[in-house]
N, C-alpha and C positions, 0 to 999 in steps of 0.2 A: 515148231517151225522146222521143216525138213530141207536139208541141203541135198538136192537131187544130183548135183554134179559140180565140178569146179567152174568158177566164174559165172555161175547161174544164180539168179536171185533166190532167196529162201522162199519156200511155199508154205502157206498156212494150211495144215491138214489135220483132220481128225484121225487119230491113231489109237491102237490098242496097246496099253502098257500092262504086261503080264504081272501077276502077283510075284513077290520075291521067292526065290528058291533058297535052299540051305545056305546060310552064311550071307544072305542078302537083305537089303532094306529098300522098301519102296517109300519115296518121299514126295510130298507136295512142294513144288518149287514156289516160293513166295516172291523172290526177286533174283534177277540175274544181271550181272555186270558184264559188259562186253570187253574182251581182251583182244589184243592184236594177234594172239595165237589163233583165235577163232578165224580171223580174217585171212591169216597166213594159210590156213588149211582150205578155206573157202576159195582162195585164189589159186589153188592147185600147187602150192609150193611145198607142201608137207609130204615127205616120202612115205609116211604112214597114213596119209589121207585116204579114206575109203568112202565111197558113195553108193547109195544114198545113206546119209547119216543125220544124226541130230547133234549139232554142235553145242558149245557152252560148257564152261567149267568154273565159273566164279559165281557162286550162288549161296543164298540163304534158304534153308528148307525146314519143313516140319515132317517128322517121321509119321507116315500113314499106316504102315504095317511092316512086320518083320518076318523073315523066314525061319525055319527050324534052326536051332543052334545059336541064334543071335542073342547075346547077353549084355552087350555094352550100351544098347539103346532100346527104348520102348516107344510105342506110339505116343505122339505128343511132344517128344523131345525135339529140341532145335539143333540142327546140325549144319555144318559147312562141308560140302563134298570136297575131297582132296585128291587131286590127280596123282599125288605121291602118297601111296598108302603107308600104313604102319601096322604090320601084323603082330609085332611085339612078342613073337614066339622065341623062346630061349634057343631054339635050333636055328634061328635066322641070324647069321653072323653080321648082317647089315644092321638089323634093328638093335642088336646087342652092342654094336660098336659106336662109340661117341664120335667117330670120324666121319660118319655119313648118315644120310637120311634115305638112301636109295634102296628101300625095301623091294626085292624082286619077286615077291610072292605071286603077284598077278600080272607082272610086267608083260609076259609074252601074250596072254590073252587080251590084255588091255590094248596092246599095240595092234592086235588083229580086229579090234572093234567088236569084241564079244565079251560076255560075262565069264567068270572064272571056269565055268563048266563047258565053255566053248559054244554056248548058244546065245540067242538074242532075246530081249524082252520087248522090243518094239516091232509092231507090224502095221502096215498101212491098211487102207480100206479094202484092198484086194487080198489081204492076208500075207503079203510079201514082207519079208524081214527088212528091218532098217538097222544099220550099224550103230553101235555106241561110239562115243568119242571121249578119249582121255579118261575113261572110266567114270564119266560124269553125265554128259548129255543133258545139260540144264536149260536148253532152249525149248523146254517142254513143260507143261503144267505139272506133269508127274514124271518121275524117272526112277530107275532102279540102280542101286549102288551096292558094291561089296561092303560088308560091315567094316572091313579094315580101311575103308576110304571115308568113313564118317567121323568127323570131329564134332563131338557133342559140346555145345556152347551154352552159356547162360541165356535164359529166356528174357533177361532184362535187355539184351542187346537187340536193337531193331534189325531185322533180317535184311532190310534194304541197305544197311551199312555193313552188316556182318559179312556180306558176300565179298567185300573187298579183300578180306583176309584169305580168300580161296586161291589167290594167285599173285597178282602184281605187287600189291603193297607188301605182303609177306616176303616175296622174293627179293625185292629191293632192299628192305631193311635187313633181312637175314644174310644177304651177301656181305653187308657191312659187319654185322655183329657175329655171325657164325663162321662164314667162309673165310673172311679176311681178318676178323677180330681187330678192327681198327682201334688204335689206342688214342687216348687224349693227346692233343697237340700235334696230331698227324696232319699231313697234307694229302688232299684227295682230288682227283679229277674224275668227272662224270660225263660220259659221252652219250647224248640222247636224253632229252628232257620230257619224255612221256611220263606216264604214271610210275613206271618202274624206276626211271632215272630220278624223278623227284623223291621217290621213296628212299633211294640211296642217299640223296642229299639230306633228307630229314633224319635218316638213321645215322649218317656221319656226324651231323650236328649234335644229335643226342649222345653220340659216343665221345664227343669232345674234340673233334677235328678242328684245327685252328685255321686252316686254309682249305677252302672247297671251291674248286674251279668247275663251273658248269659250261658245257660245250654243246652247241646246237647250231643249226643253220637258220632257225626260226627265232628271231629276237623277241617275238611276242611271248615266248615262254620264259624269258629272263626274269620278269617281275615275280612270278610265283617261285622260281628257283631262289631268288634273293630272300623272299619271305620265309622260305623253309631253311635257309642257312647258307646259301652260296655267298662266298666273299668276292668272287670274280666271275664274270660271264664273258665268253668268247664266241663270236660267230666264226665258224670254221670254213665258211664258203671261200673258194679260191679267190673270189673278187674282194674279199675282206681282209685276207692275210697274204703276205708275200712269200711265205715259206710253209712247209708242212706243219700241221698243227702240233705234232709231237716236238718240233724244234721251237715252236713258240712257247710251249709249256716248259720243256726242258732246255733252258738256254736263256729265254727272255723273262719268263714269269718266275722261274725258279732256277737256281744254279745247276742242279743235277737231275731234276725231275721230281715227281710227287711220290710219296710213300705208297699210295694205293691209287689205282685207276680202275674204272668200271666201264665196260661197254654195255650199253642198253639199247643198241641199235639193230643188231643182227647183221650188220654190214662187215664183211671180213676185212676190208681195208681200214675201217675204223678200229676193229679189234687190234690190228697191227699198230696203228697210231697210239692206241691206249697202252699197249705194252711198251712201246718205244719212248713214251713220255714218263715211264715209271723210273724211279730213282736207281742210279747206278749202285750196285752193291747189295741192295735189299728191296728194291721196289717189287710190289706185287700187282698184277693186273688180272682182274676177274671178268670172264666172259659170261654175260647174263643173256644177251640177245640171241635168238635162235636164227641161224643163217638158213638161207634157202637150200633146198636139196642139191647136193653135188658141189657146193662151195667149200673151199678149204682155206685154212689160215696159213700164213707164212711170215717169216722174219729171218734175219741173219742169225745163225747160231751164236754169234758173238754177243748178241743181246742177252742170251741166257747164260753164256759163259761168264759174263760180267755181272752176274748176281741177280738178274731179274727172274721173277717166277710168274709163269702163266698158269692160271687155274680157271675153273668154271664152277657154276652153281646151279642147282635145280631146286626150286621152291625155297631158295635161300638157306638151305641146309637145315630147315626146321623139320623135326620129326612130327608129322602132321597131327596125329590124334593127341599127342602129349602137349605140343607147343601152341597150336592154334587156339585152344581154349584160354591159354595164358595170355596170348596177345589180346584176345577179347577182353579179358579181365583188366589188362593194363589200359585199354581204351575206356572201359567203364569207370576206372579209377581216375581218369583225367590225365594219365601219363602219356597217352599215345593218340593224339588227335588224327582223324582221318577224313573228316567231313569235306575238307578242301579238295579231295580227289574226285568227288562226284560233281561233275560240271553239267550233266544232262540227265533228266529223268523222264521216263515214258511209262504210260499205263497200258497194260495188256500185252500178252505174248505176241499178238499180231503187229505190234509196233517195233519188233526187233529189227526189221528192215530199216526203219527210221533211225534206230540207234546205230546201225552200221554206217549209214550216211553221215551221222554226226561224228563217228570215230574217224571217218575219212576226211572230215573237214579241216583237221589240223588244230582246231581249238578245243578238242575234247580230251579229257584225261580218262574219265570213266563215265560211260553212259549206263545207267541202271534202269532196267525194265522191270516194273512191278507187275506181277501176274494177278 
């Protein structure tokens, strides 16, 4: 499915997918889950958005062929494409550091919509190039990835479920476990109850948080939030509360605020509220949602002077090739249920448009399209 331009419907096209070059892997996409980041780019809000392109970055795939020099996967292996790569080179200070997962090895070319050598592997029927997206481009029956973007996972894991670990679920849980390292008996507030926000709640519950406040303007989402561990649910709509939500949480629901707060909305005003409801002296607020191009965050410096910490996360701090296979194993061992995130399923790549409509409906967490 090709995105020809912002705010345009995807078009089903027959394209050519070139063989992999050195350090690359061509995969057959078995299932793709839709993420709001795909829609964010399709709506023209992504400053790095390039058209025409093939969107998609949450997928379960089977390796079809490998280019010269590829050693970590072979044809037939099951992989999850990861938009945050892991080169694992000893010369990479990012991969060698336990503080981050932000390997920059292919960041510049990935942001330009091309493969690491600066060229493209997709061409339309007229031979014209099509841009790559987030180093993944999984809204296609076949795609080409950098080897360092391929997380090899157990073949026991159904790929229509494995795809969830490619972005949203991993990001939400990792924000809790890796970025903030939430401790037992902590208090937590989660803003935005989409798949990422619910993954934060699930991760916080698993970490032993004793108070988990779920915040959204859609009360239909509260039932699932409670099932996953939320102890309190708040509708933050102005007609439902008589003061800013941060004052409801820090003042009414808690004396000084929560130990940890998470923004899963991409709304800069919500990001501020999340920070300002965190605990005086030690509260930490984590930005997960991606704001539209040009938007900036703000707060009074006094909020930081009085001990609050503002931080962010990408892919939940997980080092992709090392950690994604471990998440899959935890699921297979029964420790990490994820089936509840899949609310809609479609058959055939041509149904991607229907999956987008489902995601826009408000009642969809993850729509999985099986190819």
